[in-house]
LOTI-737596 format. One line per field, with one value per residue: residue number from 1; residue in three letters; z, y, x of N, C-alpha, C in turn. Coordinates in Angstrom, 2 decimals. Atoms other than C-alpha are relative to their C-alpha. Example, Ala and Ser with C-alpha at 12.3 -4.5 7.8 and 13.67 -1.06 7.14 Angstrom:
! residues 2
resi (1_2)
resn (ALA_SER)
n.up (0.00_-0.06)
n.north (-1.19_-1.19)
n.east (0.89_-0.82)
ca.up (7.80_7.14)
ca.north (-4.50_-1.06)
ca.east (12.30_13.67)
c.up (0.00_0.73)
c.north (1.20_1.09)
c.east (0.90_-0.77)
END
This chain:
! residues 289
resi (1_2_3_4_5_6_7_8_9_10_11_12_13_14_15_16_17_18_19_20_21_22_23_24_25_26_27_28_29_30_31_32_33_34_35_36_37_38_39_40_41_42_43_44_45_46_47_48_49_50_51_52_53_54_55_56_57_58_59_60_61_62_63_64_65_66_67_68_69_70_71_72_73_74_75_76_77_78_79_80_81_82_83_84_85_86_87_88_89_90_91_92_93_94_95_96_97_98_99_100_101_102_103_104_105_106_107_108_109_110_111_112_113_114_115_116_117_118_119_120_121_122_123_124_125_126_127_128_129_130_131_132_133_134_135_136_137_138_139_140_141_142_143_144_145_146_147_148_149_150_151_152_153_154_155_156_157_158_159_160_161_162_163_164_165_166_167_168_169_170_171_172_173_174_175_176_177_178_179_180_181_182_183_184_185_186_187_188_189_190_191_192_193_194_195_196_197_198_199_200_201_202_203_204_205_206_207_208_209_210_211_212_213_214_215_216_217_218_219_220_221_222_223_224_225_226_227_228_229_230_231_232_233_234_235_236_237_238_239_240_241_242_243_244_245_246_247_248_249_250_251_252_253_254_255_256_257_258_259_260_261_262_263_264_265_266_267_268_269_270_271_272_273_274_275_276_277_278_279_280_281_282_283_284_285_286_287_288_289)
resn (UNK_UNK_UNK_UNK_UNK_UNK_UNK_UNK_UNK_UNK_UNK_UNK_UNK_UNK_UNK_UNK_UNK_UNK_UNK_UNK_UNK_UNK_UNK_UNK_UNK_UNK_UNK_UNK_UNK_UNK_UNK_UNK_UNK_UNK_UNK_UNK_UNK_UNK_UNK_UNK_UNK_UNK_UNK_UNK_UNK_UNK_UNK_UNK_UNK_UNK_UNK_UNK_UNK_UNK_UNK_UNK_UNK_UNK_UNK_UNK_UNK_UNK_UNK_UNK_UNK_UNK_UNK_UNK_UNK_UNK_UNK_UNK_UNK_UNK_UNK_UNK_UNK_UNK_UNK_UNK_UNK_UNK_UNK_UNK_UNK_UNK_UNK_UNK_UNK_UNK_UNK_UNK_UNK_UNK_UNK_UNK_UNK_UNK_UNK_UNK_UNK_UNK_UNK_UNK_UNK_UNK_UNK_UNK_UNK_UNK_UNK_UNK_UNK_UNK_UNK_UNK_UNK_UNK_UNK_UNK_UNK_UNK_UNK_UNK_UNK_UNK_UNK_UNK_UNK_UNK_UNK_UNK_UNK_UNK_UNK_UNK_UNK_UNK_UNK_UNK_UNK_UNK_UNK_UNK_UNK_UNK_UNK_UNK_UNK_UNK_UNK_UNK_UNK_UNK_UNK_UNK_UNK_UNK_UNK_UNK_UNK_UNK_UNK_UNK_UNK_UNK_UNK_UNK_UNK_UNK_UNK_UNK_UNK_UNK_UNK_UNK_UNK_UNK_UNK_UNK_UNK_UNK_UNK_UNK_UNK_UNK_UNK_UNK_UNK_UNK_UNK_UNK_UNK_UNK_UNK_UNK_UNK_UNK_UNK_UNK_UNK_UNK_UNK_UNK_UNK_UNK_UNK_UNK_UNK_UNK_UNK_UNK_UNK_UNK_UNK_UNK_UNK_UNK_UNK_UNK_UNK_UNK_UNK_UNK_UNK_UNK_UNK_UNK_UNK_UNK_UNK_UNK_UNK_UNK_UNK_UNK_UNK_UNK_UNK_UNK_UNK_UNK_UNK_UNK_UNK_UNK_UNK_UNK_UNK_UNK_UNK_UNK_UNK_UNK_UNK_UNK_UNK_UNK_UNK_UNK_UNK_UNK_UNK_UNK_UNK_UNK_UNK_UNK_UNK_UNK_UNK_UNK_UNK_UNK_UNK_UNK_UNK_UNK_UNK_UNK_UNK_UNK_UNK_UNK_UNK_UNK_UNK_UNK_UNK)
n.up (0.15_-0.11_-1.40_-0.68_0.30_-0.69_-1.41_-0.19_0.81_-0.77_-0.08_1.36_0.38_-0.63_0.64_0.76_-0.95_-0.46_1.12_0.15_-1.15_-0.06_1.29_0.32_1.33_0.07_0.32_1.45_0.59_0.95_-0.47_0.50_1.01_1.30_0.31_-0.14_0.22_1.38_0.26_-0.44_-1.28_0.09_0.97_-0.39_1.10_-0.42_1.07_0.48_0.70_0.79_0.77_0.70_-0.58_0.68_1.34_0.32_0.36_1.21_0.20_1.20_-0.12_-1.34_-0.87_0.55_-0.60_-0.82_-0.47_-1.42_-0.02_-1.32_0.20_-1.12_0.37_-0.91_-0.35_-0.90_-1.23_0.08_-1.33_-0.33_-0.97_-0.95_-0.98_-0.79_-1.45_-0.77_-1.41_-0.72_-0.27_-1.19_-0.54_0.84_1.08_-0.50_-0.45_1.20_0.69_-0.70_0.33_1.40_0.11_-0.48_0.93_1.28_-0.19_-0.15_1.29_0.90_-0.49_0.04_1.23_1.21_0.23_0.42_1.36_0.91_0.09_0.71_1.40_0.65_0.14_1.05_1.29_0.30_0.24_1.36_1.00_-0.38_1.07_-0.31_-0.88_-0.43_-0.94_-0.68_-1.45_-0.79_-1.20_-1.18_0.19_1.02_1.30_0.23_0.34_1.34_0.97_0.06_0.63_1.44_0.49_0.08_1.19_1.19_0.11_0.37_1.43_0.75_-0.26_-0.88_-1.04_-1.36_-0.75_0.39_-0.04_-1.25_-0.19_-0.70_-0.28_-1.11_-1.29_-0.19_0.75_-0.64_-1.25_0.35_0.25_-1.19_-1.04_0.32_-0.74_0.50_0.70_1.33_-0.10_-0.34_1.17_0.98_-0.43_0.06_1.40_0.24_-1.02_-0.69_0.99_-0.16_-0.54_-0.24_0.50_-0.40_1.14_0.44_0.99_0.88_0.95_1.41_0.54_-0.99_0.45_-0.78_-0.20_0.34_-1.17_0.04_0.60_-0.86_-0.48_0.08_-0.73_-0.89_0.77_-0.19_1.04_-0.39_0.89_1.18_-0.11_0.78_-0.42_-0.81_-1.06_0.34_-1.01_-0.09_1.22_-0.01_0.90_0.11_-0.02_1.27_0.96_-0.27_0.00_-1.16_-0.57_-0.63_-0.67_-1.00_-0.14_-0.49_1.05_-0.53_-1.39_-0.20_-1.37_-0.28_0.58_1.45_0.32_0.18_-0.19_-1.42_-0.91_-0.32_0.98_1.09_0.65_1.21_0.14_1.26_0.21_1.41_0.40_1.07_-0.29_1.29_0.22_1.28_0.83_0.23_-1.28_-0.73_-0.55_-1.35_-0.94_-0.10_-0.77_-0.41_-0.59_-0.38_1.17)
n.north (-1.09_-1.26_-0.20_-0.44_-1.41_-0.76_-0.05_-0.94_-1.19_-1.24_-0.33_-0.31_-1.31_-1.05_-0.11_-1.25_-1.11_0.01_-0.53_-1.43_-0.70_0.10_-0.32_-1.41_-0.29_0.32_-1.22_-0.16_1.07_-0.40_0.32_1.28_-0.25_-0.15_1.23_1.20_1.25_0.45_1.31_1.01_-0.25_-0.87_-1.06_-1.09_-0.84_-1.40_-0.93_-0.92_-1.10_-0.89_-0.92_-1.11_-1.32_-0.91_-0.50_-1.27_0.04_-0.78_-0.32_0.70_1.46_0.44_0.62_0.94_1.33_0.47_1.36_0.35_1.45_0.62_1.45_0.85_0.82_1.10_0.03_1.09_-0.44_0.11_0.43_1.22_0.68_0.78_0.84_0.90_-0.05_1.15_-0.26_1.27_0.50_-0.59_0.76_-0.19_-0.96_-1.38_-0.32_-0.02_-1.25_-1.08_0.15_-0.38_-1.44_-0.66_0.32_-0.67_-1.45_-0.30_0.27_-1.11_-1.21_0.05_0.61_-0.34_-1.44_-0.58_0.40_-0.68_-1.40_-0.07_0.34_-1.10_-1.17_0.29_-0.04_-1.39_-0.69_0.34_-0.67_-1.39_-0.97_-0.80_0.70_-0.80_0.69_-0.93_0.18_-1.01_-0.02_-0.53_-0.34_-1.05_0.66_0.78_-0.97_-0.53_1.06_0.20_-1.20_0.15_1.04_-0.60_-0.86_0.86_0.54_-1.12_-0.28_1.11_-0.10_1.08_-0.65_0.03_0.93_1.38_0.29_0.57_-0.08_1.13_-0.27_0.78_-0.68_-0.89_-1.24_-0.70_-0.60_-1.08_-1.18_-0.31_-0.56_-1.40_-0.73_-1.37_-0.28_0.62_1.46_0.34_-0.27_1.06_1.21_-0.26_0.09_1.33_0.26_1.28_0.98_0.25_1.35_0.39_1.35_0.53_0.15_1.40_0.19_-1.17_0.18_-0.09_1.36_1.06_1.39_0.82_1.35_0.96_0.75_1.43_0.23_-0.12_-1.35_-0.78_0.75_-0.89_-0.80_-1.45_-0.78_-0.72_-1.10_0.38_-0.50_-1.23_-0.95_-1.16_-0.36_-1.10_-1.05_-0.28_0.06_-0.64_0.80_-0.33_1.29_0.31_0.51_1.41_1.13_0.78_0.78_1.21_0.93_0.85_1.07_1.33_0.83_1.26_0.34_1.45_0.49_0.85_1.34_-0.14_-0.52_1.12_-0.45_-0.26_0.19_-1.33_-0.68_-0.61_-1.10_-0.49_-1.44_-0.57_-1.44_-0.31_-1.30_-0.71_-1.33_-0.51_-1.44_-0.38_-0.58_-1.42_-0.71_0.25_-1.26_-0.11_0.66_-0.65_0.85_-0.57_1.07_-0.30_-0.20)
n.east (-0.96_0.72_0.33_-1.21_-0.22_1.04_-0.37_-1.11_0.26_-0.12_-1.43_-0.43_0.51_-0.81_-1.31_-0.07_-0.14_-1.39_-0.78_0.23_-0.57_-1.46_-0.61_-0.27_0.55_1.42_0.74_-0.03_0.80_1.04_1.34_0.52_1.03_-0.66_-0.73_0.80_-0.72_0.04_0.59_-0.94_-0.66_-1.16_0.23_0.88_0.47_-0.09_0.35_-1.02_0.65_-0.86_0.85_-0.65_0.20_0.92_-0.30_0.68_1.42_0.27_1.42_0.46_-0.13_0.36_-0.99_-0.97_0.16_-1.12_0.13_0.01_-0.16_0.12_0.04_-0.37_-1.15_-0.31_-1.43_-0.36_-0.64_-1.45_-0.45_0.75_-0.86_0.77_-0.68_0.83_-0.22_0.44_0.26_0.09_1.34_0.60_1.11_1.18_-0.18_-0.03_-1.36_-0.83_0.29_-0.70_-1.42_-0.16_0.18_-1.22_-1.08_0.23_-0.14_-1.43_-0.64_0.31_-0.69_-1.47_-0.53_0.75_0.08_-1.28_-0.34_0.92_-0.43_-1.28_0.26_0.72_-0.86_-0.99_0.70_0.32_-1.27_-0.43_0.83_0.21_-0.17_-1.19_-0.93_-1.14_-0.89_-0.91_-0.13_0.71_-0.84_0.69_1.40_0.13_-0.15_1.22_1.04_-0.25_0.28_1.45_0.55_-0.25_0.91_1.34_0.00_0.06_1.36_0.88_-0.20_0.61_1.44_0.48_0.81_-0.54_0.83_-0.28_-1.44_-0.50_-1.45_-0.59_-1.41_-0.54_0.10_-1.15_0.21_1.11_-0.49_-0.92_0.84_0.79_-0.87_-0.29_1.05_0.09_1.25_-0.07_0.09_1.39_0.83_-0.25_0.70_1.44_0.42_0.54_1.01_-0.21_-0.45_-1.44_-0.15_-1.40_-0.26_-1.31_-0.91_0.00_1.08_-0.08_-1.10_0.41_0.16_-0.15_0.04_0.91_-0.54_1.06_0.43_-0.34_-1.31_-1.17_-0.22_1.23_1.02_0.76_0.94_-0.07_-0.67_-1.21_-0.36_-0.77_-1.38_-0.16_1.02_-0.33_0.94_0.89_0.12_1.44_0.81_1.31_0.83_1.43_0.69_0.65_-0.99_-0.27_0.91_-0.45_1.09_-0.55_0.90_-0.64_0.97_-0.36_0.59_0.51_-0.33_0.01_-0.02_-1.17_0.15_-0.10_-1.33_-0.93_-1.39_-0.29_1.12_0.49_0.84_-0.77_0.71_-0.66_0.24_-0.47_0.14_-0.25_0.51_-0.70_-0.55_-0.47_0.16_0.57_-1.05_0.25_0.03_-1.24_-0.49_0.53_-0.93_-1.31_-0.92_-1.30_-0.80_-1.37_-0.87)
ca.up (6.03_5.73_9.34_10.48_8.76_10.20_13.69_13.23_11.21_14.04_14.22_10.44_10.07_12.30_10.00_7.74_10.79_12.03_8.59_8.38_11.84_11.33_7.65_6.52_3.03_3.92_3.55_-0.18_-0.72_-3.78_-3.00_-3.24_-5.34_-8.12_-7.99_-8.63_-8.60_-12.05_-13.67_-12.69_-9.37_-8.76_-11.20_-10.61_-12.91_-12.68_-14.60_-16.75_-18.12_-20.91_-22.70_-25.12_-24.11_-25.22_-28.84_-30.51_-30.73_-34.13_-34.80_-38.15_-37.29_-33.61_-31.31_-32.21_-31.68_-28.99_-27.51_-24.04_-23.36_-20.23_-20.18_-17.64_-17.70_-16.18_-14.33_-12.52_-8.91_-8.59_-4.89_-4.00_-0.85_1.73_4.71_6.63_10.40_12.85_16.30_18.81_19.39_21.88_24.07_21.77_18.79_20.90_22.57_19.21_17.74_20.40_19.77_16.03_16.44_18.44_16.04_12.89_14.28_15.31_11.96_10.05_12.27_12.17_8.85_6.37_6.82_6.72_3.53_1.88_2.70_1.49_-1.71_-2.46_-1.75_-3.97_-6.76_-6.51_-6.32_-9.57_-11.35_-9.69_-12.03_-10.30_-8.70_-6.71_-4.77_-2.18_1.36_3.90_6.70_8.97_9.42_7.23_4.35_4.78_4.74_1.61_-0.17_0.73_-0.25_-3.65_-4.01_-3.28_-5.96_-8.49_-7.74_-7.93_-11.36_-12.48_-11.26_-8.78_-6.40_-2.89_-1.41_-1.40_-1.21_1.44_2.80_3.76_5.46_7.89_11.61_11.56_8.88_10.53_13.85_12.12_10.93_14.10_16.34_14.48_16.02_13.86_12.20_8.80_9.96_11.52_8.41_6.21_8.27_8.39_4.58_4.71_7.65_9.00_5.89_7.23_7.85_9.40_7.73_9.31_7.11_6.96_4.84_2.77_-0.08_-3.85_-4.38_-2.32_-2.75_-1.62_-0.17_-1.29_2.14_1.08_-0.86_0.61_2.76_2.19_4.61_6.88_4.04_4.16_2.30_2.34_0.81_-2.75_-3.05_-5.59_-3.69_-2.13_1.14_0.60_2.46_1.67_-0.88_-1.66_-3.22_-4.52_-3.87_-7.26_-9.01_-7.64_-8.23_-4.82_-3.55_-1.23_0.21_3.34_3.46_5.33_2.52_4.57_8.12_9.11_12.40_14.17_12.94_9.36_9.53_8.13_8.87_12.60_15.65_15.60_13.81_10.40_8.82_5.24_5.02_1.78_1.08_-2.48_-4.29_-6.71_-6.37_-9.55_-10.95_-13.63_-16.51_-17.03_-13.31_-12.42_-11.86_-8.70_-7.12_-5.98_-4.75_-2.76_-1.91_-0.31_-2.62)
ca.north (-27.30_-24.52_-25.06_-24.66_-21.28_-20.12_-20.95_-18.79_-16.06_-13.50_-13.72_-13.72_-10.60_-8.69_-9.22_-6.27_-4.01_-5.07_-4.33_-0.88_0.05_-1.05_-0.23_3.05_2.76_1.71_5.36_5.06_2.14_2.54_2.62_-0.86_0.74_1.27_-2.20_-5.45_-9.05_-10.36_-13.52_-15.42_-15.76_-13.04_-10.58_-7.19_-4.99_-1.27_1.74_3.82_7.23_9.27_12.35_15.12_18.76_21.78_22.91_26.14_26.78_28.01_29.84_28.09_24.60_24.52_22.22_20.31_16.59_15.06_11.68_10.44_6.93_5.18_1.50_-1.26_-3.03_-6.40_-6.42_-9.22_-8.87_-8.24_-9.11_-12.66_-14.17_-16.71_-18.86_-21.81_-21.40_-24.25_-23.86_-26.68_-28.86_-27.17_-28.45_-26.96_-24.70_-21.58_-21.73_-22.58_-19.55_-17.24_-18.62_-18.22_-14.65_-13.66_-15.41_-13.98_-10.44_-10.51_-11.99_-9.22_-6.49_-7.72_-9.57_-8.84_-5.10_-4.19_-6.20_-4.77_-1.23_-1.86_-3.46_-0.60_2.17_0.46_0.10_3.73_4.89_3.09_4.88_8.30_11.26_13.21_11.67_13.60_12.35_14.35_14.13_15.95_16.98_18.79_20.02_23.08_20.88_18.62_21.65_23.03_19.68_19.28_22.89_22.25_19.10_21.02_23.55_20.78_19.23_22.64_23.25_19.83_20.85_18.01_18.96_19.91_18.02_14.34_14.71_12.55_13.18_10.01_10.50_8.76_9.50_11.02_13.53_14.33_14.95_17.11_19.45_19.25_20.10_23.38_24.60_27.71_29.44_28.19_24.60_24.59_26.14_23.52_20.65_22.30_22.28_18.56_18.83_15.29_13.65_13.20_9.62_8.52_5.45_3.31_3.24_-0.56_-0.15_2.77_1.64_2.11_-1.67_-4.84_-8.58_-10.88_-14.19_-17.30_-18.93_-22.28_-21.90_-21.99_-18.92_-17.81_-20.13_-17.27_-15.59_-11.89_-9.35_-7.48_-4.36_-4.87_-4.44_-1.64_0.15_3.59_4.70_6.89_10.22_11.17_10.73_12.89_10.87_11.95_9.14_9.42_8.48_4.95_1.66_0.02_-2.77_-5.69_-8.72_-10.68_-14.07_-17.35_-19.81_-22.95_-24.30_-27.87_-29.56_-31.49_-34.79_-33.46_-32.02_-34.55_-32.44_-31.74_-32.34_-29.00_-26.65_-25.52_-22.21_-21.27_-17.48_-15.51_-11.83_-10.61_-7.36_-4.78_-1.70_0.30_3.83_5.29_6.20_9.58_10.44_9.55_13.26_12.83_11.00_12.83_10.77_12.02_9.54_9.50_10.52)
ca.east (-15.05_-17.65_-18.71_-15.12_-14.83_-18.16_-16.94_-13.84_-15.56_-15.62_-11.81_-11.34_-13.49_-11.07_-8.07_-8.92_-9.24_-5.81_-4.37_-5.96_-4.73_-1.12_-0.55_1.03_-0.46_-4.00_-5.10_-4.33_-6.69_-8.91_-12.61_-14.15_-16.89_-14.32_-12.79_-14.61_-13.47_-12.56_-13.89_-10.75_-8.96_-6.41_-7.99_-9.60_-11.67_-10.88_-12.23_-9.86_-10.83_-9.22_-10.58_-9.65_-9.32_-11.38_-11.52_-12.67_-16.39_-17.58_-20.85_-21.03_-19.84_-20.70_-18.79_-15.64_-16.06_-13.90_-13.29_-14.17_-13.00_-14.25_-13.46_-13.18_-9.85_-9.06_-5.74_-3.97_-2.94_0.78_0.99_0.02_1.50_0.44_1.36_0.01_-0.37_-0.57_-2.12_-1.69_-4.73_-7.06_-9.87_-12.51_-13.04_-13.56_-10.13_-8.58_-10.31_-8.88_-5.39_-5.84_-7.09_-4.01_-1.65_-3.22_-3.40_0.26_1.25_-0.52_0.96_4.55_4.87_2.09_1.69_5.41_5.89_2.78_3.90_7.44_6.18_3.82_6.31_8.89_6.33_5.25_8.86_9.60_6.75_6.99_6.59_9.36_12.44_15.04_18.06_19.99_21.30_19.13_21.45_18.99_15.44_15.99_17.16_14.12_11.82_13.43_13.14_9.46_8.72_10.33_8.23_5.04_5.99_6.55_3.17_1.49_3.03_1.77_-1.71_-1.94_-4.79_-3.71_-6.62_-5.75_-1.96_-0.30_3.18_5.05_8.41_10.73_10.37_13.87_12.94_9.62_11.34_13.97_11.21_9.16_12.11_12.68_9.42_9.31_6.40_7.57_7.98_4.51_2.99_4.65_3.29_-0.13_-0.21_-0.93_-3.33_-3.74_-2.29_1.26_2.33_5.62_7.10_9.85_12.94_12.69_9.54_10.84_13.10_13.07_13.22_12.82_13.33_10.52_11.69_9.83_9.68_11.10_14.35_17.83_18.32_14.73_12.94_11.85_9.99_9.22_11.31_14.61_16.07_17.30_21.07_20.64_17.87_18.08_16.56_13.52_13.54_9.96_7.20_4.21_1.42_-1.96_-4.38_-6.08_-2.82_-2.97_-4.66_-4.40_-6.60_-6.00_-7.72_-6.86_-8.49_-8.32_-8.87_-9.34_-9.25_-8.39_-9.21_-6.42_-7.85_-7.84_-4.35_-1.88_1.20_0.86_-1.31_-3.05_-5.39_-4.11_-5.09_-4.23_-3.88_-3.55_-2.96_-3.32_-3.92_-2.63_-0.44_-0.01_-0.01_-2.23_0.08_-1.60_-1.41_2.17_2.91_0.87_3.83_6.97_9.92_12.92_15.67_19.07_21.90)
c.up (0.20_1.45_0.79_-0.20_0.70_1.47_0.26_-0.67_0.80_0.15_-1.38_-0.40_0.57_-0.72_-0.79_0.93_0.52_-1.07_-0.10_1.12_-0.07_-1.30_-0.17_-1.33_-0.11_-0.38_-1.50_-0.72_-0.93_0.53_-0.57_-1.07_-1.40_-0.44_0.21_-0.29_-1.46_-0.13_0.51_1.32_-0.21_-1.04_0.58_-1.25_0.50_-1.16_-0.38_-0.90_-0.75_-0.84_-0.65_0.70_-0.83_-1.41_-0.25_-0.34_-1.19_-0.13_-1.19_0.19_1.37_0.75_-0.78_0.70_0.77_0.50_1.52_0.08_1.43_-0.22_1.28_-0.45_1.06_0.24_0.97_1.26_-0.11_1.36_0.39_0.88_0.99_0.97_0.63_1.46_0.61_1.47_0.69_0.27_1.33_0.46_-0.89_-1.03_0.51_0.45_-1.18_-0.77_0.63_-0.33_-1.43_-0.16_0.42_-0.98_-1.30_0.11_0.11_-1.31_-0.97_0.42_-0.29_-1.30_-1.27_-0.30_-0.38_-1.44_-1.03_-0.19_-0.82_-1.48_-0.73_-0.20_-1.10_-1.38_-0.41_-0.26_-1.42_-1.04_0.31_-1.17_0.18_1.00_0.29_1.00_0.59_1.47_0.70_1.38_1.25_-0.36_-1.07_-1.39_-0.34_-0.41_-1.42_-1.07_-0.15_-0.65_-1.52_-0.60_-0.16_-1.24_-1.28_-0.21_-0.37_-1.50_-0.88_0.19_0.72_1.14_1.38_0.86_-0.51_-0.08_1.39_0.03_0.84_0.21_1.20_1.30_0.22_-0.72_0.55_1.25_-0.27_-0.27_1.28_1.07_-0.29_0.73_-0.37_-0.69_-1.36_0.07_0.34_-1.18_-1.06_0.36_-0.09_-1.42_-0.29_1.00_0.71_-0.92_0.00_0.69_0.10_-0.37_0.49_-1.21_-0.55_-0.99_-1.17_-0.90_-1.43_-0.65_1.13_-0.71_0.92_0.05_-0.14_1.16_0.00_-0.57_1.00_0.37_-0.01_0.82_0.86_-0.75_0.24_-1.15_0.55_-1.01_-1.18_0.06_-0.75_0.46_0.79_1.11_-0.48_1.16_0.22_-1.37_0.24_-1.07_0.00_-0.21_-1.35_-1.05_0.06_-0.30_1.14_0.63_0.56_0.64_0.97_0.34_0.65_-0.91_0.57_1.41_0.17_1.50_0.23_-0.65_-1.53_-0.45_-0.06_0.28_1.47_0.83_0.46_-1.09_-1.06_-0.70_-1.21_-0.24_-1.32_-0.02_-1.46_-0.35_-1.12_0.50_-1.30_-0.11_-1.36_-0.81_-0.16_1.30_0.81_0.55_1.40_1.04_-0.08_0.94_0.32_0.75_0.50_-1.25_-0.43)
c.north (1.35_0.30_0.48_1.50_0.86_0.16_1.07_1.36_1.29_0.41_0.39_1.40_1.14_0.23_1.30_1.19_0.09_0.59_1.51_0.80_0.05_0.41_1.50_0.40_-0.27_1.22_0.23_-1.02_0.57_-0.43_-1.32_0.18_0.10_-1.26_-1.19_-1.23_-0.42_-1.39_-1.12_0.39_0.90_1.10_1.05_0.77_1.44_0.91_0.88_1.03_0.83_0.89_1.08_1.31_0.83_0.34_1.29_-0.24_0.92_0.25_-0.75_-1.52_-0.54_-0.61_-0.94_-1.34_-0.40_-1.40_-0.10_-1.51_-0.51_-1.50_-0.72_-0.94_-1.07_-0.05_-1.15_0.56_-0.22_-0.33_-1.19_-0.87_-0.77_-0.77_-0.94_0.12_-1.33_0.40_-1.34_-0.39_0.56_-0.87_0.11_1.09_1.43_0.39_0.01_1.29_1.18_-0.04_0.43_1.51_0.76_-0.21_0.78_1.50_0.40_-0.20_1.16_1.26_-0.03_-0.54_0.48_1.49_0.62_-0.36_0.68_1.46_0.13_-0.29_1.17_1.22_-0.21_0.09_1.44_0.82_-0.24_0.83_1.47_0.94_0.87_-0.76_0.91_-0.80_1.02_-0.36_1.14_0.04_0.44_0.37_1.05_-0.62_-0.82_0.93_0.51_-1.04_-0.21_1.20_-0.05_-1.03_0.54_0.89_-0.80_-0.56_1.09_0.30_-1.09_-0.06_-1.22_0.64_-0.11_-1.00_-1.42_-0.34_-0.55_0.12_-1.19_0.31_-0.80_0.76_0.99_1.32_0.79_0.72_1.16_1.29_0.45_0.69_1.44_0.92_1.48_0.20_-0.69_-1.52_-0.44_0.21_-1.09_-1.27_0.17_-0.09_-1.34_-0.39_-1.32_-1.06_-0.13_-1.34_-0.35_-1.47_-0.48_-0.22_-1.41_-0.31_0.98_-0.08_0.16_-1.37_-1.00_-1.35_-0.75_-1.42_-1.03_-0.88_-1.46_-0.28_0.18_1.46_0.87_-0.62_0.90_0.82_1.48_0.68_0.60_1.09_-0.54_0.64_1.31_1.11_1.16_0.15_1.16_1.00_0.36_-0.19_0.81_-0.70_0.53_-1.30_-0.39_-0.55_-1.51_-0.93_-0.90_-0.70_-1.28_-0.82_-0.85_-1.10_-1.23_-0.98_-1.26_-0.23_-1.51_-0.32_-0.86_-1.38_0.02_0.42_-1.15_0.38_0.21_-0.23_1.37_0.53_0.64_1.05_0.45_1.45_0.50_1.50_0.29_1.35_0.59_1.35_0.51_1.48_0.22_0.75_1.51_0.81_-0.17_1.28_0.27_-0.69_0.69_-0.83_0.75_-1.09_0.52_0.10_-1.32)
c.east (-0.68_-0.33_1.20_0.22_-1.05_0.35_1.05_-0.26_0.20_1.46_0.53_-0.42_0.83_1.33_0.14_0.17_1.43_0.90_-0.14_0.65_1.53_0.70_0.21_-0.63_-1.49_-0.84_-0.09_-0.87_-1.08_-1.36_-0.48_-1.07_0.59_0.73_-0.92_0.85_-0.15_-0.60_0.89_0.64_1.21_-0.13_-0.95_-0.42_-0.04_-0.39_1.18_-0.66_1.03_-0.91_0.84_-0.31_-0.98_0.49_-0.76_-1.47_-0.22_-1.49_-0.58_-0.04_-0.37_1.17_0.93_-0.18_1.25_-0.27_0.02_-0.01_-0.03_-0.14_0.41_1.11_0.25_1.51_0.24_0.65_1.51_0.61_-0.84_0.88_-0.86_0.88_-1.01_0.41_-0.42_-0.12_-0.17_-1.45_-0.51_-1.17_-1.24_0.26_0.12_1.40_0.96_-0.20_0.70_1.48_0.27_-0.10_1.24_1.15_-0.15_0.18_1.47_0.74_-0.24_0.75_1.49_0.59_-0.71_0.05_1.33_0.37_-0.91_0.40_1.27_-0.18_-0.65_0.89_1.04_-0.63_-0.31_1.26_0.48_-0.74_-0.27_0.25_1.22_0.85_1.19_0.82_0.96_0.06_-0.74_0.62_-0.74_-1.43_-0.22_0.09_-1.24_-1.13_0.14_-0.35_-1.51_-0.68_0.19_-0.94_-1.41_-0.10_-0.09_-1.40_-1.00_0.11_-0.63_-1.51_-0.56_-0.78_0.63_-0.78_0.26_1.47_0.36_1.52_0.45_1.48_0.46_-0.19_1.15_-0.20_-1.19_0.47_0.95_-0.78_-0.69_0.84_0.41_-0.97_-0.03_-1.34_-0.02_-0.14_-1.42_-0.93_0.17_-0.75_-1.51_-0.54_-0.67_-1.08_0.30_0.58_1.53_0.16_1.48_0.19_1.36_0.89_-0.01_-1.12_0.15_1.22_-0.54_-0.17_0.20_0.07_-0.95_0.52_-1.12_-0.45_0.37_1.38_1.12_0.24_-1.24_-1.13_-0.89_-1.03_0.19_0.72_1.29_0.28_0.81_1.38_0.21_-0.94_0.59_-1.02_-0.86_-0.02_-1.46_-0.64_-1.26_-0.82_-1.43_-0.76_-0.59_0.96_0.14_-1.15_0.49_-1.20_0.57_-1.10_0.81_-0.99_0.63_-0.72_-0.63_0.52_-0.13_0.05_1.24_-0.10_0.07_1.39_1.00_1.45_0.36_-1.25_-0.48_-0.91_0.89_-0.87_0.81_-0.38_0.58_-0.26_0.32_-0.60_0.81_0.47_0.60_-0.33_-0.65_1.05_-0.19_-0.07_1.28_0.62_-0.55_0.85_1.35_0.87_1.28_0.77_1.34_0.86_0.62)
END
């Protein structure tokens, strides 16, 4: 089994690159230096920091004692999904590897990444510190809404550096087409941290299909019946706990595969998407009315 995985390793190693290129939320990924694998499968260890503010200094008593609490907390992954691929029997492992590489890359681009993005946005929408709902009829309305959001984040002392603006292509184009000094200045506020998100990934809630039940055989996800369309979100990266892994757990040769005459690949994507309770003001959500 190990030899099989070694043979396909050069294709497996490319899966993370495909994810990073096609994902809208990959830019929010927590540094691997801050997240370690837990003792059990599906667990991560993350640092959490809390501290007291300043107190009065006294010439007689000196400094007021305060608390600084830095602890490592074990959290369970809240996203854990997988699929088995089957590639028809090939002449040799190399041609099977090429076929697998194409299949896996396309699967991540068209199935894994959209669901991961949709799941994360829905999770962050649920825990956003500020939530607004209104119809945005034109570019001016979009500009006004984003300007108000910036003001709210400024008042909450959320650092400008590290803020990301996620918005639908329609709303981005509405601002861009104004082509005014104010519209250009607004977009320049975020520098290169503006990311267009397809509406199909931008809901306040989704349902994940189990891939085997009646009506859910295709797997994937769909918009929850009570969900709203998201117009835009401004997210400060430090507010999030976001980490993901994309792994091929096992590979079976055609002669080992009892279900079909072909190569079988067991793929798994798991991770966590959550918000630090004391940093939820770093997320601003604006939805349709």
